C-alpha positions as a Markdown table, in Angstrom:
| # | Residue | x | y | z |
|---|---|---|---|---|
| 1 | Met | -20.4 | 38.4 | 45.3 |
| 2 | Thr | -21.4 | 36.0 | 43.0 |
| 3 | Leu | -22.0 | 32.1 | 43.7 |
| 4 | Lys | -20.8 | 30.0 | 40.9 |
| 5 | Leu | -22.8 | 26.7 | 40.7 |
| 6 | Pro | -21.2 | 23.6 | 39.8 |
| 7 | Gln | -21.6 | 22.6 | 36.2 |
| 8 | Gln | -23.4 | 19.4 | 35.4 |
| 9 | Lys | -21.7 | 16.9 | 33.5 |
| 10 | Pro | -23.3 | 16.7 | 30.0 |
| 11 | Arg | -25.2 | 13.7 | 29.9 |
| 12 | Arg | -24.4 | 10.9 | 27.4 |
| 13 | Ala | -27.1 | 9.8 | 25.3 |
| 14 | Met | -28.0 | 6.3 | 25.6 |
| 15 | Glu | -27.3 | 3.9 | 22.9 |
| 16 | Asn | -30.5 | 2.5 | 21.4 |
| 17 | Thr | -30.1 | -1.1 | 20.7 |
| 18 | Ile | -33.6 | -1.9 | 19.7 |
| 19 | Ala | -33.0 | -1.1 | 16.2 |
| 20 | Leu | -30.1 | -3.4 | 15.7 |
| 21 | Ile | -32.1 | -6.2 | 17.6 |
| 22 | Asn | -35.0 | -5.6 | 15.0 |
| 23 | Ile | -32.6 | -6.0 | 12.0 |
| 24 | Val | -31.3 | -9.2 | 13.4 |
| 25 | Phe | -34.8 | -10.5 | 14.0 |
| 26 | Leu | -35.6 | -9.6 | 10.4 |
| 27 | Met | -32.6 | -11.3 | 9.1 |
| 28 | Leu | -33.3 | -14.4 | 11.0 |
| 29 | Ile | -36.9 | -14.4 | 9.6 |
| 30 | Phe | -35.6 | -13.8 | 6.2 |
| 31 | Phe | -33.0 | -16.7 | 6.4 |
| 32 | Leu | -35.7 | -19.3 | 8.0 |
| 33 | Val | -38.2 | -18.5 | 5.2 |
| 34 | Ala | -35.6 | -18.6 | 2.3 |
| 35 | Gly | -34.3 | -22.0 | 3.8 |
| 36 | Thr | -37.5 | -23.6 | 3.0 |
| 37 | Leu | -38.5 | -22.4 | -0.4 |
| 38 | Ala | -36.1 | -25.0 | -2.0 |
| 39 | Pro | -38.0 | -28.0 | -2.6 |
| 40 | Pro | -36.5 | -31.3 | -1.1 |
| 41 | Leu | -34.6 | -33.7 | -3.3 |
| 42 | Asp | -36.3 | -36.7 | -4.5 |
| 43 | Ser | -36.1 | -39.5 | -1.8 |
| 44 | Ser | -36.2 | -42.4 | -4.3 |
| 45 | Val | -33.0 | -41.2 | -6.0 |
| 46 | Thr | -29.4 | -42.1 | -4.8 |
| 47 | Met | -27.3 | -39.4 | -6.1 |
| 48 | Ile | -23.8 | -39.9 | -7.9 |
| 49 | Glu | -20.7 | -39.0 | -5.7 |
| 50 | Thr | -18.0 | -36.8 | -6.9 |
| 51 | Glu | -14.9 | -35.4 | -5.5 |
| 52 | Asn | -13.7 | -31.5 | -5.6 |
| 53 | Ala | -17.2 | -30.3 | -7.0 |
| 54 | Glu | -18.8 | -27.1 | -6.1 |
| 55 | Gln | -21.6 | -27.2 | -3.7 |
| 56 | Ala | -24.9 | -25.8 | -4.9 |
| 57 | Glu | -28.7 | -26.6 | -4.1 |
| 58 | Pro | -30.3 | -27.9 | -7.2 |
| 59 | Pro | -33.3 | -25.7 | -7.7 |
| 60 | Asp | -36.2 | -27.4 | -9.3 |
| 61 | Ala | -34.2 | -30.3 | -10.6 |
| 62 | Leu | -35.6 | -32.9 | -12.7 |
| 63 | Ala | -34.9 | -36.3 | -10.9 |
| 64 | Val | -34.3 | -39.5 | -12.9 |
| 65 | Thr | -34.7 | -42.8 | -10.7 |
| 66 | Ala | -32.6 | -46.1 | -11.7 |
| 67 | Glu | -35.5 | -47.5 | -13.5 |
| 68 | Gly | -35.6 | -44.5 | -15.8 |
| 69 | Ala | -38.8 | -43.0 | -14.1 |
| 70 | Phe | -38.9 | -39.2 | -14.0 |
| 71 | Arg | -40.0 | -37.0 | -10.9 |
| 72 | Tyr | -40.2 | -33.3 | -10.8 |
| 73 | Arg | -41.1 | -31.4 | -7.8 |
| 74 | Gly | -42.1 | -34.8 | -5.9 |
| 75 | Ala | -44.7 | -35.9 | -8.6 |
| 76 | Glu | -44.1 | -39.0 | -11.1 |
| 77 | Thr | -44.0 | -37.4 | -14.5 |
| 78 | Ser | -42.6 | -38.4 | -18.2 |
| 79 | Leu | -39.9 | -36.5 | -20.0 |
| 80 | Glu | -42.4 | -35.3 | -22.7 |
| 81 | Arg | -45.1 | -34.2 | -20.0 |
| 82 | Phe | -42.3 | -32.4 | -18.1 |
| 83 | Leu | -41.4 | -30.6 | -21.4 |
| 84 | Ser | -45.0 | -29.6 | -22.4 |
| 85 | Glu | -46.1 | -28.7 | -18.9 |
| 86 | Asn | -42.7 | -26.5 | -18.2 |
| 87 | Glu | -42.3 | -24.9 | -21.4 |
| 88 | Asp | -41.3 | -21.5 | -19.4 |
| 89 | Leu | -38.3 | -23.6 | -18.4 |
| 90 | Thr | -37.0 | -24.1 | -21.8 |
| 91 | Gly | -35.8 | -20.4 | -22.0 |
| 92 | Gln | -33.1 | -21.3 | -19.3 |
| 93 | Thr | -29.9 | -21.9 | -20.5 |
| 94 | Thr | -29.1 | -24.9 | -18.1 |
| 95 | Met | -31.3 | -28.0 | -17.0 |
| 96 | Arg | -30.4 | -29.7 | -13.8 |
| 97 | Leu | -30.7 | -33.6 | -13.5 |
| 98 | Val | -30.5 | -35.4 | -10.4 |
| 99 | Val | -29.6 | -38.8 | -11.6 |
| 100 | Asp | -29.7 | -42.1 | -9.8 |
| 101 | Arg | -26.1 | -43.7 | -9.8 |
| 102 | Ala | -27.7 | -47.1 | -11.1 |
| 103 | Leu | -29.3 | -45.4 | -14.2 |
| 104 | Pro | -27.6 | -46.9 | -17.4 |
| 105 | Ala | -25.3 | -44.4 | -19.1 |
| 106 | Asp | -27.0 | -44.8 | -22.5 |
| 107 | Met | -30.2 | -43.6 | -20.8 |
| 108 | Leu | -28.5 | -40.6 | -19.4 |
| 109 | Val | -27.2 | -39.9 | -22.8 |
| 110 | Ala | -30.7 | -40.1 | -24.5 |
| 111 | Ile | -32.4 | -37.9 | -21.8 |
| 112 | Thr | -29.5 | -35.1 | -22.2 |
| 113 | Gly | -29.9 | -35.2 | -25.9 |
| 114 | Arg | -33.6 | -35.0 | -25.6 |
| 115 | Leu | -33.4 | -32.1 | -23.3 |
| 116 | Arg | -31.0 | -30.2 | -25.5 |
| 117 | Glu | -33.1 | -30.6 | -28.4 |
| 118 | Ala | -35.9 | -29.4 | -26.4 |
| 119 | Gly | -33.9 | -26.1 | -26.2 |
| 120 | Phe | -31.7 | -26.0 | -23.0 |
| 121 | Glu | -28.2 | -25.1 | -24.0 |
| 122 | Ser | -26.6 | -27.3 | -21.5 |
| 123 | Val | -27.5 | -30.1 | -19.1 |
| 124 | Ser | -26.0 | -30.2 | -15.7 |
| 125 | Val | -25.9 | -33.7 | -13.8 |
| 126 | Val | -26.2 | -33.2 | -9.9 |
| 127 | Thr | -23.8 | -35.1 | -7.7 |
| 128 | Glu | -23.2 | -35.5 | -4.3 |
| 129 | Arg | -19.8 | -34.5 | -2.8 |
| 130 | Ala | -18.0 | -37.7 | -1.6 |
| 131 | Ala | -16.9 | -37.9 | 2.0 |
| 132 | Gln | -13.2 | -37.4 | 2.0 |
């Protein structure tokens, strides 16, 4: 007479969630770092408002105050100094301007013309989406 032992139920492998936690943590760190890389907008410029425009962060935009003063990355500059110190930017196709809404239009046209002469194919004026 043989005795049969009851068969053990196969153990279910435990799910390892540590890998998932690590990935989520790394994504959190990535987005925290990526969010702080873009320089803040110049506080002395009040942006123009538009409606129905695409929303995009202006990376390294040249700011122009109402008086026509230029600011780049928080430091005051002139247009000629900006162009001479940032010759690597002239290879880009688009230059972004953050323009104060009180800047006269003829000054804006002159500035965009000078940037086009310097080698930029297009000049984009960054605006603020109006509250609806």
